[in-house]
C-alpha positions in Angstrom: -2.9 -15.6 5.2 -0.3 -13.9 7.7 2.6 -11.4 7.6 5.2 -11.6 10.2 6.8 -8.2 11.0 10.0 -8.5 13.2 11.0 -5.3 14.5 13.3 -6.4 17.2 16.7 -8.4 17.7 15.7 -10.7 20.7 13.3 -12.9 18.5 13.9 -16.7 18.2 12.2 -19.3 16.1 11.2 -23.0 16.2 10.1 -25.3 13.5 7.9 -28.1 14.6 6.6 -30.2 11.7 4.5 -27.8 9.6 4.1 -25.1 12.1 6.6 -22.2 13.0 6.9 -20.8 16.5 8.0 -17.5 17.6 9.5 -16.6 20.6 10.2 -13.1 22.1 12.2 -12.9 25.5 11.9 -16.8 25.4 8.1 -16.9 25.7 6.2 -18.1 22.9 4.2 -15.2 20.9 2.3 -17.6 18.4 2.2 -20.6 16.9 1.4 -20.6 12.9 1.1 -22.9 9.9 3.9 -22.5 7.7 1.2 -22.6 4.8 -0.4 -19.6 6.3 2.6 -17.1 6.2 2.0 -14.8 3.3 5.3 -12.7 3.9 8.1 -11.6 6.5 8.9 -8.1 6.9 12.1 -7.4 8.9 13.3 -3.8 10.2 16.8 -2.8 10.8 19.6 -5.4 10.6 18.2 -8.6 11.8 19.4 -11.8 10.2 16.9 -14.5 9.9 18.3 -17.8 11.1 18.8 -20.7 8.5 15.7 -22.8 9.4 13.6 -19.7 8.4 15.6 -19.1 5.6 14.9 -22.7 4.4 10.9 -22.6 5.0 11.4 -19.1 2.9 12.8 -20.8 -0.2 10.9 -23.9 -0.1 7.7 -22.3 0.2 8.4 -19.1 -2.0 7.4 -16.7 1.1 8.8 -13.2 0.2 10.9 -11.1 2.5 10.9 -7.4 2.6 14.1 -5.8 4.6 13.7 -2.2 5.7 15.2 0.1 7.9 13.3 1.6 10.9 12.2 4.3 9.1 10.8 2.3 6.4 13.6 2.8 3.8 14.0 -0.2 1.3 17.1 -2.4 2.3 16.3 -5.3 0.0 14.3 -8.3 -0.6 14.9 -12.0 -0.7 14.2 -13.6 -4.1 12.8 -16.8 -4.6 12.8 -17.3 -8.3 10.2 -20.0 -9.4 10.6 -22.3 -12.1 6.8 -21.8 -13.0 6.4 -18.7 -15.3 3.6 -16.4 -14.0 0.5 -17.3 -15.4 -0.2 -14.3 -17.5 3.3 -13.5 -18.1 2.5 -14.2 -22.0 -0.5 -11.6 -22.1 1.8 -9.1 -20.3 4.6 -9.7 -23.0 2.0 -8.9 -25.7 0.4 -5.9 -24.3 3.8 -4.3 -24.3 3.0 -3.6 -28.1 -0.7 -2.5 -27.4 -0.3 1.1 -27.4 -4.1 1.6 -27.1 -4.4 -0.8 -24.2 -1.5 0.7 -22.3 -2.6 4.5 -22.8 -6.3 3.7 -21.8 -4.9 1.8 -18.6 -2.4 4.3 -17.5 -4.9 7.1 -17.9 -7.7 5.1 -16.1 -5.0 4.6 -13.1 -3.7 8.0 -12.9 -7.2 9.6 -13.3 -8.3 7.3 -10.1 -5.1 8.7 -8.5 -6.1 12.3 -8.8 -9.6 11.6 -8.0 -8.9 9.9 -4.8 -6.4 12.4 -3.9 -9.1 15.3 -4.6 -12.0 13.2 -2.7 -9.9 13.1 0.2 -8.8 16.4 0.4 -12.2 17.3 0.6 -13.1 15.2 3.4 -10.0 16.1 5.4 -10.8 19.9 5.0 -14.3 19.7 6.7 -12.8 21.5 9.1 -9.7 22.8 8.3 -8.5 24.7 5.0 -5.5 26.4 3.9 -4.2 28.3 0.9 -2.4 24.9 -0.1 -5.3 22.7 0.4 -7.7 25.0 -1.7 -5.0 25.5 -4.3 -4.7 21.6 -4.4 -8.4 21.0 -5.0 -8.3 23.5 -7.7 -5.2 21.9 -9.4 -6.3 18.2 -9.2 -9.4 19.2 -10.9 -7.7 21.2 -13.7 -5.5 18.0 -14.3 -8.1 15.5 -14.2 -9.9 17.5 -17.0 -6.7 17.7 -18.9 -5.6 13.8 -18.9 -7.5 13.0 -22.1 -5.1 15.5 -24.1 -1.8 14.3 -22.8 0.0 13.0 -25.9 1.9 10.2 -24.2 2.1 7.7 -21.4 5.0 10.1 -20.4 3.0 13.0 -20.5 0.5 11.2 -18.3 3.2 10.5 -15.9 4.5 14.1 -16.0 0.7 14.9 -15.2 1.1 12.7 -12.1 4.2 14.1 -10.9 3.1 17.6 -10.8 -0.3 16.8 -9.0 1.9 15.2 -6.2 3.9 18.0 -5.8 0.8 20.2 -5.3 -1.1 17.5 -3.2 1.6 16.7 -0.9 2.1 20.1 0.1 -1.4 20.3 0.9 -1.1 17.0 2.8 2.0 18.6 4.7 -0.1 21.7 6.0 -3.0 19.2 7.2 -0.1 16.8 8.8 0.9 20.0 10.8 -2.7 21.1 11.5 -3.7 17.4 12.9 -0.4 16.5 14.6 -0.3 20.2 16.3 3.2 20.9 15.0 4.7 17.7 15.7 4.4 16.1 12.3 8.1 15.6 12.2 7.1 12.4 14.8 4.8 10.5 12.1 5.9 12.0 8.5 8.9 9.3 8.4 5.9 7.1 8.2 4.8 8.0 5.0 7.5 6.2 3.1 7.0 3.1 5.2 3.2 3.2 4.5 4.0 3.2 1.0 6.3 0.5 1.0 4.1 -1.7 2.9 1.5 -1.0 0.5 3.5 -1.8 -2.4 4.8 -5.0 -0.9 1.3 -6.2 0.0 0.2 -5.7 -3.6 3.5 -7.5 -4.8 2.2 -10.7 -2.8 -1.2 -10.4 -4.6 0.5 -10.1 -8.1 2.5 -13.1 -7.0 -0.5 -15.1 -6.3 -2.8 -14.1 -9.2 -0.1 -15.1 -11.6 1.2 -11.4 -12.8 4.9 -10.5 -13.1 5.8 -7.1 -11.2 8.2 -5.9 -13.7 5.4 -5.1 -16.9 4.5 -1.9 -15.7 1.5 0.0 -17.2 3.3 3.7 -16.3 6.0 3.3 -13.9 9.6 3.2 -14.9 10.9 -0.4 -14.4 14.3 1.2 -14.4 13.6 3.4 -11.3 11.1 1.5 -9.4 11.4 -1.9 -7.6 8.1 -3.9 -8.7 6.9 -1.2 -10.8 3.5 -2.9 -11.6 2.8 -2.8 -7.9 3.6 0.9 -7.8 0.8 1.1 -10.7 -1.8 -0.2 -8.4 -0.6 1.5 -5.3 -1.3 5.0 -7.1 -5.1 4.4 -6.6 -4.8 3.4 -3.0 -2.2 6.1 -1.8 -4.7 8.5 -0.5 -7.4 6.4 0.9 -4.9 3.9 2.5 -1.6 5.5 3.1 -2.3 9.0 3.7 -5.6 8.8 5.4 -3.7 6.4 7.8 -1.2 8.8 8.7 -3.1 11.7 9.2 -5.4 9.5 11.8 -2.5 8.1 13.3 -0.7 11.6 13.7 -4.1 13.1 15.3 -4.6 10.2 17.7 -1.0 10.4 19.0 -1.6 14.1 19.8 -4.7 13.3 21.5 -3.0 10.5 23.6 0.1 12.4 24.0 1.9 9.7 21.9 4.6 12.1 20.3 7.0 11.4 23.2 7.3 7.6 22.9 10.3 5.8 21.9 10.9 5.2 17.9 10.3 1.4 18.4 7.1 2.1 20.0 5.9 4.4 17.3 6.6 1.8 14.8 4.7 -1.0 16.6 1.7 1.3 17.0 2.0 2.3 13.4 2.2 -1.5 12.4 -0.9 -2.0 14.3 -3.0 0.9 12.7 -1.8 -0.4 9.4 -3.3 -3.9 9.9 -6.5 -1.9 11.1 -6.6 0.0 8.0 -6.4 -3.4 5.5 -9.1 -4.4 7.4 -11.2 -1.1 7.1 -14.6 -1.6 5.0 -15.5 1.0 2.4 -18.1 1.4 -0.1 -16.4 0.0 -3.3 -18.1 1.3 -6.8 -18.9 -2.1 -8.1 -18.3 -4.6 -5.5 -20.5 -3.2 -2.5 -18.9 -3.0 1.1 -15.7 -4.6 1.2 -12.3 -4.2 3.0 -9.4 -2.6 1.8 -7.5 -5.9 1.6 -10.6 -7.3 -0.7 -10.4 -4.3 -2.7 -6.8 -4.6 -3.7 -7.3 -8.0 -4.8 -10.3 -7.0 -6.8 -8.3 -4.4 -8.6 -5.5 -6.8 -9.3 -8.2 -9.2 -10.8 -9.8 -6.3 -12.7 -6.8 -5.7 -14.5 -6.5 -9.1 -15.5 -9.7 -9.2 -17.2 -8.6 -6.1 -18.9 -5.7 -7.8 -20.1 -7.3 -11.0 -21.2 -9.8 -8.8 -23.0 -12.8 -9.9 -21.0 -13.6 -6.4 -20.3 -13.4 -3.5 -22.6 -11.3 -1.6 -20.3 -9.7 -1.5 -16.8 -12.0 0.1 -14.3 -10.0 1.7 -11.3 -10.9 2.2 -8.1 -12.6 5.9 -7.7 -14.1 6.7 -4.1 -17.0 9.0 -3.9 -17.2 12.0 -1.7 -20.4 12.3 0.5 -20.7 15.5 2.4 -23.2 13.7 4.5 -20.7 11.3 5.9 -18.0 12.1 8.5 -15.8 9.2 6.9 -15.4 7.2 4.2 -14.9 3.8 6.0 -15.8 1.7 8.5 -14.0 -0.5 10.7 -15.4 -3.6 12.1 -14.4 -4.4 15.5 -13.5 -7.5 17.2 -12.3 -9.2 14.0 -9.6 -12.0 14.5 -6.3 -10.2 13.5 -5.3 -11.1 10.1 -1.5 -10.4 10.5 0.9 -11.1 13.5 3.1 -8.5 15.2 6.3 -9.5 16.9 6.5 -7.3 19.5 
């Protein structure tokens, strides 16, 4: 399945039979079966033509609108007459205090664990007061999660952890970008939006309703269940991507490029990140894309009672390795970027 990113105004479309042609500067950029389009992500004030909107509605294709800096603008909703497959189980789980508490604690523990693990990896060659404090504090919070009286208290732990963790992350970003972090820090929000949107597509195809969250507040967050799953992937996917992006920009003198050029480079890096392979604690070597799908299915198993509890993604730190991930080169791109 493919995502189409639209970053510039001078893009045109043509529908031919069951295919969509996309043109830029009157040149055809790609030709894709409509059934293979998973979503559109549109940056800036760009209107999709009527023929594309018809395709979106007929095929239930999600459309996300963002500013050039990644701020949420809105989405095209395609309400289906078919109820999500597992909606009844989600509605029943609302009253299952034990299930919700156990699942929330697992997800939040995995979030703190992965933040701690990646801080260890990032500080092999650089440490600061902020990173040392964050490592100690995350360890303390992980140990104290079981004694939190309620899910709200767990969420407070999570918020407090983020405050200390992102202070350390800012220190690392400044170091790796040689003081030019302002050029890349704006992409942190964009990365989280892309992560949540991708998980949202997985929830749709799996049959889960995105509003039935475990610990995120549906009155504050768009797609709160997607944000629940994103918690486990924030550090290894978004934060790690941003640090490497900043470091590579500094090495290639890319900080002086135009904002639109940086956006395209970031989207290309995002696509590469999704195809990066990691060692999953239960499934072996799989890509991040497969890993997210696996965690959603793991949640469904726990929701149905097929497994005793939800097993979160907890990545291990190996001091002998210089990286957690392995990028498989020369792969066919899974998603398409409109340049």
